[in-house]
C-alpha positions in Angstrom: -96.4 53.6 42.7 -92.8 52.7 42.0 -90.5 55.1 40.2 -87.5 53.6 38.2 -84.6 55.7 37.3 -82.8 55.6 34.0 -79.7 54.1 35.7 -81.8 51.2 37.1 -83.2 50.5 33.7 -79.7 50.3 32.2 -78.6 47.8 34.9 -81.6 45.6 34.3 -80.9 45.5 30.6 -77.3 44.4 31.2 -78.4 41.6 33.5 -81.1 40.4 31.1 -78.7 40.3 28.3 -76.2 38.3 30.3 -78.8 35.7 31.3 -79.9 35.4 27.7 -76.3 34.7 26.6 -75.7 32.1 29.3 -78.8 30.3 28.3 -78.0 30.1 24.6 -76.9 26.5 23.7 -77.0 25.3 27.2 -78.9 22.0 27.7 -79.4 21.7 23.9 -80.8 25.1 23.6 -79.4 25.4 20.1 -77.7 28.8 20.6 -74.5 30.0 18.9 -71.2 29.1 20.7 -68.1 31.2 21.3 -65.9 31.1 18.0 -62.4 29.3 18.2 -59.3 29.4 15.9 -58.6 25.9 14.2 -54.9 24.5 14.7 -52.4 25.2 11.9 -51.7 22.2 9.5 -48.4 20.3 10.5 -45.9 19.8 7.5 -45.0 16.2 6.9 -41.4 15.1 7.6 -39.4 14.4 4.4 -38.3 10.9 3.5 -35.4 9.9 1.2 -34.5 6.7 -0.7 -31.1 6.4 -2.4 -29.2 3.7 -4.2 -25.7 3.3 -5.7 -25.1 1.3 -8.8 -22.3 -0.8 -7.3 -20.7 -1.2 -3.9 -17.2 -1.7 -5.4 -15.8 0.0 -8.4 -12.4 0.5 -10.1 -10.6 3.8 -10.5 -11.9 5.9 -13.4 -15.0 3.8 -13.8 -18.5 5.3 -13.8 -20.8 5.0 -10.7 -24.4 6.1 -10.6 -26.2 7.5 -7.5 -30.0 7.8 -7.7 -32.4 9.2 -5.1 -36.0 10.2 -4.6 -37.7 12.0 -1.7 -41.2 12.9 -0.5 -42.2 16.2 1.1 -38.8 17.7 0.3 -38.0 20.9 -1.6 -34.4 20.0 -2.5 -31.5 17.7 -1.9 -27.7 17.8 -1.7 -24.7 15.4 -1.5 -22.0 17.3 0.5 -19.2 14.8 -0.2 -19.5 15.6 -4.0 -20.0 19.3 -3.4 -23.4 19.0 -4.9 -26.1 21.4 -3.5 -29.5 22.6 -4.8 -30.4 19.2 -6.3 -33.9 18.3 -7.2 -36.0 16.1 -4.8 -35.5 13.3 -7.3 -32.6 12.7 -9.6 -29.6 10.7 -10.9 -25.9 11.6 -10.6 -22.8 9.9 -12.1 -19.4 10.1 -10.5 -15.9 8.8 -11.5 -13.6 7.9 -8.6 -10.1 9.0 -9.4 -8.3 7.4 -6.5 -8.7 4.2 -4.5 -10.2 4.3 -1.0 -13.3 3.8 1.1 -16.0 6.5 0.4 -19.3 7.5 1.9 -21.9 9.7 0.1 -24.8 11.1 2.1 -27.9 12.2 0.2 -29.6 14.9 2.3 -33.1 16.2 1.5 -35.0 18.9 3.4 -38.4 20.5 3.3 -40.8 22.5 5.6 -41.1 19.4 7.9 -37.4 19.0 8.5 -34.7 16.9 6.8 -33.8 13.3 6.1 -30.6 11.6 4.8 -29.4 8.3 3.4 -25.7 7.3 3.3 -24.2 5.1 0.6 -20.9 3.3 0.7 -18.4 2.7 -2.1 -15.1 0.8 -2.1 -12.6 1.6 -4.7 -9.6 -0.8 -4.6 -6.2 0.9 -4.8 -4.8 0.9 -8.4 -2.0 -1.3 -9.5 0.9 0.3 -11.5 2.9 -1.1 -14.3 6.2 -1.6 -12.5 7.2 -2.8 -9.0 9.1 0.5 -8.6 5.8 2.5 -9.0 3.9 0.1 -6.8 6.3 1.0 -4.0 7.0 4.7 -4.6 3.7 5.9 -6.0 1.4 4.7 -3.3 0.5 7.1 -0.5 2.2 5.5 2.4 4.5 7.5 4.6 5.3 4.9 7.1 6.4 1.8 5.1 7.2 -0.4 8.1 5.6 -3.2 9.9 6.2 -4.3 13.5 7.7 -7.6 14.7 5.6 -10.7 15.1 5.2 -10.1 18.8 3.3 -6.9 18.1 0.9 -8.4 15.6 -2.6 -9.2 16.9 -3.7 -12.8 16.6 -0.3 -14.0 15.3 1.5 -16.8 17.2 4.9 -17.6 15.7 5.6 -21.2 14.9 8.6 -23.1 16.4 11.8 -21.8 14.8 10.4 -18.6 13.4 12.9 -15.9 14.0 10.6 -13.1 12.9 9.9 -11.4 9.6 12.7 -11.0 7.0 13.5 -7.3 7.5 13.7 -6.4 3.8 10.9 -8.8 2.7 7.9 -6.4 2.9 5.6 -4.8 0.3 2.3 -3.0 0.4 -0.8 -3.0 -1.9 -4.5 -3.4 -1.7 -4.3 -7.2 -1.5 -7.7 -7.5 0.2 -9.3 -5.2 -2.5 -11.0 -3.1 0.3 -9.8 0.4 -0.6 -6.8 0.3 1.7 -3.2 -0.9 1.9 -2.3 -4.2 3.4 1.2 -5.7 3.8 2.8 -8.9 2.5 5.9 -10.3 4.2 7.8 -13.5 4.8 9.2 -15.0 7.9 12.7 -16.4 8.6 13.0 -19.8 10.1 15.9 -21.5 11.9 15.7 -25.2 12.9 19.4 -26.1 13.2 19.2 -28.2 10.0 23.0 -27.8 9.3 24.6 -28.5 12.6 28.1 -27.2 12.9 27.9 -25.0 9.8 25.6 -22.3 11.0 26.9 -20.8 14.3 25.2 -17.5 13.5 21.8 -19.1 13.4 21.0 -17.8 9.9 17.7 -19.0 8.4 17.9 -22.7 7.3 14.3 -23.7 6.6 11.5 -22.4 4.4 9.9 -19.1 5.5 6.2 -18.5 5.7 4.1 -15.9 3.9 1.9 -13.4 5.8 -0.7 -10.9 4.9 -1.2 -8.1 7.5 -3.7 -5.4 7.9 -3.5 -2.2 10.0 -6.7 -0.9 11.6 -7.8 2.7 12.3 -6.2 2.5 15.8 -2.8 1.6 14.4 -2.9 -2.1 15.4 -1.8 -4.7 12.9 -3.5 -8.1 12.6 -2.8 -11.3 10.6 -5.3 -11.8 7.7 -3.4 -14.6 5.9 -6.2 -17.1 6.3 -8.5 -14.7 4.5 -6.3 -14.3 1.4 -4.3 -17.5 0.9 -6.1 -20.5 -0.6 -4.1 -23.3 1.0 -2.3 -22.7 4.3 0.3 -25.4 3.5 1.4 -23.4 0.5 2.5 -20.5 2.6 6.0 -22.0 3.1 8.3 -20.6 0.5 12.1 -20.1 0.4 14.8 -20.4 3.0 16.2 -16.9 2.7 13.4 -14.5 1.4 14.8 -11.4 -0.2 13.1 -8.5 -1.8 9.3 -8.7 -2.4 8.0 -7.0 -5.5 4.4 -6.1 -6.5 2.8 -5.8 -10.0 -0.2 -7.2 -11.9 1.3 -10.4 -13.4 -2.0 -11.9 -14.7 -3.7 -8.8 -16.0 -6.7 -9.0 -13.8 -6.3 -5.5 -12.3 -5.2 -6.8 -8.9 -1.7 -6.8 -7.3 0.4 -10.0 -7.5 3.7 -10.7 -5.7 7.1 -12.1 -6.6 9.4 -13.2 -3.8 13.1 -13.1 -4.7 14.8 -16.0 -2.9 18.2 -17.1 -2.1 19.0 -20.6 -0.7 20.9 -20.9 2.5 23.0 -17.9 2.8 26.0 -19.4 4.6 28.8 -21.8 3.7 28.5 -25.6 4.5 31.7 -26.8 6.0 33.5 -23.8 4.7 32.3 -24.0 1.0 29.4 -22.7 -1.0 27.2 -25.5 -2.5 24.2 -25.8 -4.8 22.1 -25.3 -1.7 22.6 -21.6 -2.4 20.2 -22.0 -5.3 16.5 -21.5 -4.6 13.1 -21.7 -6.2 11.5 -18.3 -6.7 7.8 -17.8 -5.7 4.8 -15.9 -7.0 1.5 -15.1 -5.3 -1.2 -14.8 -7.9 -4.6 -13.2 -7.3 -7.6 -15.5 -8.1 -11.1 -14.9 -9.2 -12.5 -15.6 -5.7 -10.4 -12.8 -4.2 -7.7 -15.1 -2.7 -4.1 -15.8 -3.6 -2.5 -19.0 -4.8 1.2 -19.5 -4.0 3.3 -21.3 -6.6 6.9 -21.6 -7.9 8.2 -19.5 -10.7 9.9 -22.6 -12.2 13.6 -21.7 -11.8 16.3 -22.2 -9.2 18.8 -19.3 -8.8 20.5 -17.3 -6.1 17.9 -14.5 -6.5 19.3 -11.7 -4.4 17.0 -9.2 -6.0 14.2 -9.0 -8.6 12.2 -6.3 -10.4 8.9 -6.2 -12.4 8.0 -4.2 -15.5 6.8 -4.4 -19.1 10.3 -4.4 -20.6 9.4 -5.2 -24.2 6.2 -3.2 -24.4 3.8 -6.0 -25.2 1.4 -5.1 -22.3 2.6 -8.0 -20.1 4.7 -7.6 -17.0 8.2 -9.3 -17.2 10.6 -10.5 -14.5 14.2 -9.4 -14.3 16.3 -11.1 -11.6 19.9 -11.5 -10.6 21.7 -14.9 -10.5 25.0 -14.6 -8.7 25.6 -18.3 -7.9 24.4 -20.1 -11.1 24.8 -18.5 -14.5 26.3 -15.4 -12.7 24.5 -12.9 -14.7 21.1 -11.2 -14.7 18.2 -12.6 -16.8 14.7 -11.8 -18.1 11.6 -14.0 -17.9 9.1 -12.7 -20.5 5.5 -12.5 -19.1 2.7 -14.3 -20.9 0.0 -12.1 -19.3 -1.6 -14.9 -17.3 0.9 -15.2 -14.4 3.2 -17.6 -16.3 6.6 -16.7 -17.8 9.1 -17.9 -20.3 12.3 -19.7 -19.3 15.1 -17.4 -18.2 16.6 -15.5 -21.0 20.3 -14.7 -20.4 21.0 -13.4 -23.9 19.7 -9.8 -23.6 22.3 -8.1 -21.4 25.8 -6.9 -22.4 28.7 -9.4 -22.2 30.4 -7.6 -19.3 27.6 -8.6 -16.9 28.8 -12.2 -16.9 30.9 -13.6 -14.0 30.7 -10.4 -11.9 28.9 -9.8 -8.7 25.7 -8.1 -9.7 23.4 -8.3 -6.6 21.0 -5.4 -7.2 18.7 -4.3 -9.9 15.8 -1.9 -10.2 13.3 -1.2 -13.1 12.6 2.5 -13.1 10.3 4.4 -15.6 11.8 7.7 -16.5 10.3 10.0 -19.1 8.2 7.2 -20.6 11.2 4.9 -20.9 11.9 1.8 -18.8 15.4 2.0 -17.3 17.1 -1.0 -15.6 19.7 -0.1 -12.9 22.2 -2.9 -12.4 24.5 -2.7 -9.3 27.4 -4.6 -7.8 30.4 -3.6 -5.7 32.7 -1.2 -7.5 36.5 -1.2 -7.4 37.9 0.0 -4.1 34.9 -1.1 -2.1 36.6 -4.3 -0.9 35.3 -6.8 -3.4 37.7 -8.9 -5.5 38.6 -6.7 -8.5 37.7 -9.5 -10.8 34.1 -9.4 -9.7 33.7 -5.6 -9.5 30.9 -4.0 -11.5 29.6 -0.7 -10.1 26.3 0.8 -10.9 25.0 1.3 -14.5 21.8 2.2 -16.2 20.5 0.4 -19.3 17.5 0.6 -21.6 16.0 -2.2 -23.7 16.2 -1.3 -27.4 15.9 -3.5 -30.5 16.0 -6.7 -28.5 18.8 -6.0 -26.1 19.8 -3.9 -23.1 22.2 -1.1 -23.9 24.1 1.2 -21.5 22.8 4.8 -21.1 24.6 6.0 -18.0 27.4 4.9 -15.6 26.9 6.0 -12.0 29.9 4.1 -10.6 32.1 7.1 -10.2 29.6 9.0 -8.1 30.1 6.8 -5.0 31.8 8.9 -2.4 34.1 7.9 0.5 32.5 8.4 3.9 35.0 10.5 5.9 33.4 9.8 9.3 33.9 6.1 9.0 36.5 5.7 6.3 34.3 3.2 4.5 33.7 3.1 0.8 30.0 2.6 0.1 29.5 0.3 -2.8 26.4 -1.9 -3.3 23.1 0.1 -3.6 20.4 -2.2 -2.4 17.8 0.2 -3.7 17.7 3.2 -6.0 15.2 6.0 -6.6 15.1 8.6 -9.4 13.3 11.8 -8.5 13.6 15.3 -9.9 16.6 14.4 -12.0 18.5 13.1 -8.9 19.4 9.6 -7.9 18.9 8.4 -4.4 20.6 5.2 -3.4 20.6 3.1 -0.2 24.2 1.9 -0.2 25.9 -0.5 2.2 29.5 -1.3 3.0 30.8 -4.7 1.9 30.3 -6.2 5.4 26.8 -4.6 5.7 28.0 -2.8 8.9 27.1 0.6 7.6 24.2 2.0 5.5 23.8 5.4 3.9 21.3 7.3 1.7 23.4 9.1 -0.9 22.1 11.6 -3.4 23.7 12.1 -6.8 22.5 15.2 -8.7 22.3 15.8 -12.5 25.9 17.0 -12.6 27.1 13.8 -11.0 27.9 15.4 -7.6 27.1 13.1 -4.7 26.3 13.9 -1.1 25.7 11.6 1.9 22.3 12.6 3.3 22.2 10.2 6.3 24.5 7.5 7.6 24.1 4.6 10.1 27.2 2.8 11.4 26.2 -0.4 13.2 28.0 -2.8 15.4 27.4 -5.7 13.1 26.0 -6.4 9.6 22.4 -6.1 8.8 19.9 -6.4 5.9 19.7 -2.8 4.7 16.1 -3.0 3.6 14.9 -0.7 0.7 13.9 2.9 0.4 10.7 4.6 -0.5 9.4 8.1 -1.4 6.9 9.7 0.9 4.3 12.3 0.2 6.1 14.8 2.5 9.3 14.9 0.5 11.4 12.2 2.3 13.2 9.1 1.5 12.7 6.5 4.2 13.7 2.9 4.7 11.0 0.3 4.1 11.4 -2.6 6.6 9.8 -5.2 8.8 10.4 -5.6 12.6 10.1 -1.9 13.2 8.2 -1.9 16.5 8.8 -0.8 20.1 12.4 -2.1 20.2 13.4 0.0 17.2 12.6 3.2 19.2 15.6 2.5 21.5 18.9 3.8 20.1 20.8 0.9 21.7 18.8 -1.6 19.7 20.1 -2.8 16.4 16.8 -2.2 14.6 16.9 1.4 15.6 19.6 2.1 13.1 17.7 0.6 10.1 14.1 1.5 11.1 14.9 5.2 11.6 17.0 5.6 8.5 15.3 8.4 6.5 15.9 11.9 5.4 14.3 14.8 3.7 15.2 15.1 0.0 
């Protein structure tokens, strides 16, 4: 007879229970399995779709951005400082300046985030006067390099380079950035024996140039000029002015031209007269080059709505023909009236007026006429000085005489006379003046009280073009010129004197 202890009975019960559990469900036994925790649900990744109403818009127009998303709890557009937007919505924006813009619609949710970037091009605006189209644009380095430093540009036979003062900037490509327009100078020895200095004697060629993000310039003329053969303009290109001449909201160009700028066999001839040229924007985004329809010695031109009819007018000098400045009234379509010589005072006739600027001041259009004053070395019979006029009741009337403010430069002993360019800022006048032989240039400031000060001076070994001046965003007045490349960084090079001419106001 066996005797089983209580401890043995407990061990048997444990074993039996374990065997029973192992047998449950095994081999289709139909038992209950060990319970498991199901995996957590994975949140879906958001998606976003977004559109912009137009890829190109003008300043102050309305642009619509629309978006929708899935599996997102909210969206944002950082570039517009917009956060906490609904997963679906519409937003309007009004571009206030020209440029190239990107707007990123970002939507997020439990499953992450998604984004969609939209692009918008806003062409740079065109101002009412050529003065504003130079000084109001945000460009602090208004210079272009010489031909040799332009990508994909091969000079033609006889091209001397760009005319140093023939350069202007605007959004000619309508791509939200500034491009340059300039004209070359060409020498082909047309007048043998009369041109020992190798001055330009053949028509120059128009160029459009673009600067990329790395600072390299390239020739884009073929993209913007309708007919390559029409790119040849005047023998001696002068100042280049920009305004909207045909009222299509795009920049147009007027090239002030002289004829040959040297004597033939010791005398001046009618070859000093030249056609004037315009570059008009077309509906296909390109430019057509045509003649203005007059022949003058056009040393300088300016553009502005003189009579207030909404159309840009042309004012130009004519020192070899009628020997007085004139107006060509704009028709608003890129065409102009015949030269009107009757609007200026009588004392502008038969004097040497080489320079003029159209400057808006306090809502009024001011015309600054300039020649060489008495004491500057010019024949006294042709002296004029610098005077300011306004157009009132059908004629120009004097409002200020700046002639007496021209100081003598003590360092060189030269009297600075002709201001090739004039700027009015903060009640002060800033003038880029040259000596009569162009051997010296200076930027001179005249304050409200009529007190003048030479801010910067360059004395060169020989005469030069002088260029023009421009206001910058950092409070400087700088020279605007072509051919300012690697050579102009060397003080011994002639271009150094002109390309580095600049000063804080």
